[in-house]
VEXPA-496211 format. One record per residue (C-alpha): residue number from 1; residue in three letters; x, y, z. Coordinates in Angstrom, 1 decimal. Example, Ala and Ser with C-alpha at 12.3 -4.5 7.8 and 13.67 -1.06 7.14 Angstrom:
<recs>
<k=1 r=ala x=12.3 y=-4.5 z=7.8>
<k=2 r=ser x=13.7 y=-1.1 z=7.1>
</recs>
This chain:
<recs>
<k=1 r=met x=32.4 y=116.9 z=115.0>
<k=2 r=ile x=29.6 y=115.4 z=113.0>
<k=3 r=arg x=27.1 y=113.0 z=114.7>
<k=4 r=tyr x=24.3 y=110.9 z=113.2>
<k=5 r=asp x=22.0 y=108.5 z=115.1>
<k=6 r=tyr x=20.8 y=105.6 z=113.1>
<k=7 r=his x=17.9 y=103.7 z=114.7>
<k=8 r=phe x=17.2 y=100.1 z=113.9>
<k=9 r=lys x=15.7 y=96.9 z=115.3>
<k=10 r=val x=17.6 y=93.5 z=115.4>
<k=11 r=arg x=16.0 y=91.2 z=112.8>
<k=12 r=tyr x=15.6 y=87.5 z=113.3>
<k=13 r=lys x=18.0 y=86.8 z=110.5>
<k=14 r=asp x=20.7 y=88.7 z=112.4>
<k=15 r=ile x=20.9 y=86.5 z=115.4>
<k=16 r=asp x=23.1 y=83.4 z=115.9>
<k=17 r=gln x=22.4 y=80.1 z=117.6>
<k=18 r=met x=23.2 y=81.7 z=121.0>
<k=19 r=gly x=20.3 y=84.2 z=120.4>
<k=20 r=val x=22.5 y=87.3 z=120.0>
<k=21 r=met x=23.4 y=89.4 z=117.0>
<k=22 r=tyr x=26.0 y=87.7 z=114.8>
<k=23 r=tyr x=29.3 y=89.5 z=114.9>
<k=24 r=ser x=29.5 y=90.3 z=111.2>
<k=25 r=arg x=26.1 y=92.0 z=111.2>
<k=26 r=tyr x=27.5 y=95.0 z=113.1>
<k=27 r=phe x=29.4 y=96.0 z=110.0>
<k=28 r=glu x=26.2 y=95.9 z=107.9>
<k=29 r=tyr x=24.6 y=98.3 z=110.4>
<k=30 r=tyr x=27.7 y=100.5 z=110.3>
<k=31 r=glu x=27.4 y=100.7 z=106.6>
<k=32 r=ala x=23.6 y=101.6 z=106.8>
<k=33 r=ala x=24.4 y=104.3 z=109.4>
<k=34 r=arg x=27.3 y=105.7 z=107.3>
<k=35 r=thr x=25.2 y=105.8 z=104.1>
<k=36 r=asp x=22.3 y=107.6 z=105.9>
<k=37 r=met x=24.7 y=110.0 z=107.6>
<k=38 r=met x=26.2 y=110.9 z=104.2>
<k=39 r=arg x=22.6 y=111.4 z=102.8>
<k=40 r=asp x=21.7 y=113.5 z=105.8>
<k=41 r=met x=24.7 y=115.7 z=105.3>
<k=42 r=gly x=23.5 y=116.3 z=101.7>
<k=43 r=leu x=25.8 y=114.1 z=99.7>
<k=44 r=thr x=25.2 y=110.5 z=98.7>
<k=45 r=tyr x=27.6 y=107.8 z=97.6>
<k=46 r=lys x=25.8 y=107.7 z=94.3>
<k=47 r=glu x=26.6 y=111.4 z=93.7>
<k=48 r=leu x=30.3 y=110.8 z=94.6>
<k=49 r=glu x=30.5 y=107.9 z=92.3>
<k=50 r=ser x=28.9 y=110.0 z=89.5>
<k=51 r=gln x=31.9 y=112.3 z=90.0>
<k=52 r=gly x=34.3 y=109.4 z=89.6>
<k=53 r=ile x=35.1 y=109.1 z=93.3>
<k=54 r=met x=34.8 y=106.0 z=95.5>
<k=55 r=met x=35.4 y=105.6 z=99.3>
<k=56 r=pro x=36.5 y=102.0 z=99.9>
<k=57 r=val x=37.0 y=100.8 z=103.5>
<k=58 r=val x=40.7 y=100.3 z=104.0>
<k=59 r=his x=40.5 y=99.4 z=107.7>
<k=60 r=ser x=37.8 y=98.3 z=110.0>
<k=61 r=glu x=37.6 y=97.1 z=113.6>
<k=62 r=ala x=35.0 y=96.4 z=116.3>
<k=63 r=asp x=34.9 y=95.6 z=120.0>
<k=64 r=tyr x=32.0 y=93.6 z=121.3>
<k=65 r=tyr x=30.7 y=94.0 z=124.9>
<k=66 r=ser x=27.2 y=92.7 z=125.1>
<k=67 r=gly x=25.1 y=91.0 z=122.4>
<k=68 r=pro x=21.7 y=92.4 z=121.6>
<k=69 r=gly x=18.9 y=89.9 z=120.9>
<k=70 r=phe x=16.1 y=89.6 z=118.4>
<k=71 r=asp x=13.7 y=92.6 z=118.2>
<k=72 r=asp x=15.9 y=94.8 z=120.4>
<k=73 r=his x=15.7 y=98.5 z=119.5>
<k=74 r=leu x=19.2 y=99.9 z=119.0>
<k=75 r=thr x=20.9 y=103.1 z=117.9>
<k=76 r=cys x=24.2 y=103.2 z=116.0>
<k=77 r=ile x=25.8 y=106.5 z=117.0>
<k=78 r=thr x=27.9 y=107.5 z=114.0>
<k=79 r=glu x=30.6 y=110.2 z=114.3>
<k=80 r=val x=33.3 y=111.9 z=112.3>
<k=81 r=thr x=35.5 y=113.4 z=115.0>
<k=82 r=gln x=38.4 y=114.6 z=112.9>
<k=83 r=phe x=38.2 y=116.6 z=109.7>
<k=84 r=pro x=39.3 y=114.2 z=107.0>
<k=85 r=arg x=42.6 y=114.9 z=105.2>
<k=86 r=gly x=43.9 y=111.9 z=103.2>
<k=87 r=lys x=41.4 y=109.4 z=104.6>
<k=88 r=met x=38.1 y=109.6 z=106.5>
<k=89 r=glu x=37.7 y=107.9 z=109.8>
<k=90 r=ile x=34.2 y=107.1 z=111.1>
<k=91 r=leu x=33.5 y=105.9 z=114.6>
<k=92 r=tyr x=30.4 y=103.8 z=115.7>
<k=93 r=arg x=28.8 y=103.0 z=119.0>
<k=94 r=ile x=25.8 y=100.8 z=119.2>
<k=95 r=val x=23.6 y=101.3 z=122.3>
<k=96 r=thr x=20.2 y=100.1 z=123.3>
<k=97 r=asp x=17.3 y=102.6 z=123.1>
<k=98 r=asp x=16.2 y=101.5 z=126.6>
<k=99 r=asn x=19.7 y=102.4 z=128.1>
<k=100 r=pro x=21.6 y=104.7 z=125.7>
<k=101 r=thr x=24.6 y=104.9 z=128.2>
<k=102 r=lys x=25.2 y=101.2 z=127.8>
<k=103 r=val x=27.6 y=100.6 z=124.9>
<k=104 r=leu x=27.0 y=97.1 z=123.3>
<k=105 r=asn x=29.6 y=97.5 z=120.6>
<k=106 r=gln x=32.0 y=100.1 z=119.2>
<k=107 r=gly x=33.9 y=100.2 z=116.0>
<k=108 r=lys x=35.7 y=102.2 z=113.4>
<k=109 r=thr x=36.1 y=102.3 z=109.6>
<k=110 r=ile x=38.7 y=104.2 z=107.7>
<k=111 r=his x=37.9 y=105.2 z=104.1>
<k=112 r=ala x=40.3 y=106.2 z=101.3>
<k=113 r=phe x=39.4 y=108.5 z=98.4>
<k=114 r=val x=40.0 y=106.8 z=95.1>
<k=115 r=lys x=39.2 y=107.3 z=91.4>
<k=116 r=met x=37.1 y=104.7 z=89.6>
<k=117 r=asn x=40.4 y=103.0 z=88.4>
<k=118 r=gly x=41.4 y=102.5 z=92.1>
<k=119 r=arg x=44.1 y=105.2 z=92.2>
<k=120 r=pro x=44.2 y=107.4 z=95.3>
<k=121 r=thr x=43.0 y=110.9 z=95.0>
<k=122 r=arg x=42.3 y=113.9 z=97.3>
<k=123 r=met x=39.0 y=114.3 z=99.1>
<k=124 r=pro x=36.5 y=115.6 z=96.5>
<k=125 r=asp x=35.6 y=119.3 z=96.8>
<k=126 r=thr x=31.9 y=118.4 z=97.0>
<k=127 r=leu x=32.5 y=116.3 z=100.2>
<k=128 r=lys x=34.8 y=119.0 z=101.6>
<k=129 r=gln x=32.2 y=121.6 z=101.1>
<k=130 r=val x=29.5 y=119.5 z=102.7>
<k=131 r=leu x=31.7 y=118.8 z=105.7>
<k=132 r=glu x=32.6 y=122.4 z=106.1>
<k=133 r=gln x=28.9 y=123.4 z=106.1>
<k=134 r=lys x=28.3 y=121.0 z=108.9>
<k=135 r=trp x=31.6 y=121.4 z=110.7>
<k=136 r=gly x=33.0 y=124.8 z=109.8>
<k=137 r=thr x=36.3 y=125.4 z=108.0>
<k=138 r=pro x=39.1 y=123.2 z=109.4>
<k=139 r=ser x=42.1 y=124.9 z=110.9>
<k=140 r=glu x=45.3 y=124.4 z=109.0>
</recs>
């Protein structure tokens, strides 16, 4: 399993009229956490794209339990719990820094591996090597 903690603060522009974070903003934080996780593993999206590989989101979902407000300090716990085969599944849990056991939101994105022309391809070797360094060689 790979885990990355992305820390952030709810910005004023992220809250709705009810004073809680607007539902679509969670996906923006998922993306920021995912991008930083990839960079922390040693491989950026920019590097993958220079190799002709993209990782579009092909499925996303989220469950909302409690809405954070303006200026709340949060952590997006980002995890890859299964070694990717044809697609890569990333899980997210957003918790408050004051009470990290209280889950405010959880979600998931699934990413395909495609060439620049949009055609499906296998997971690139560079990503596989990075994952194996962090994870260990997957069992067949």
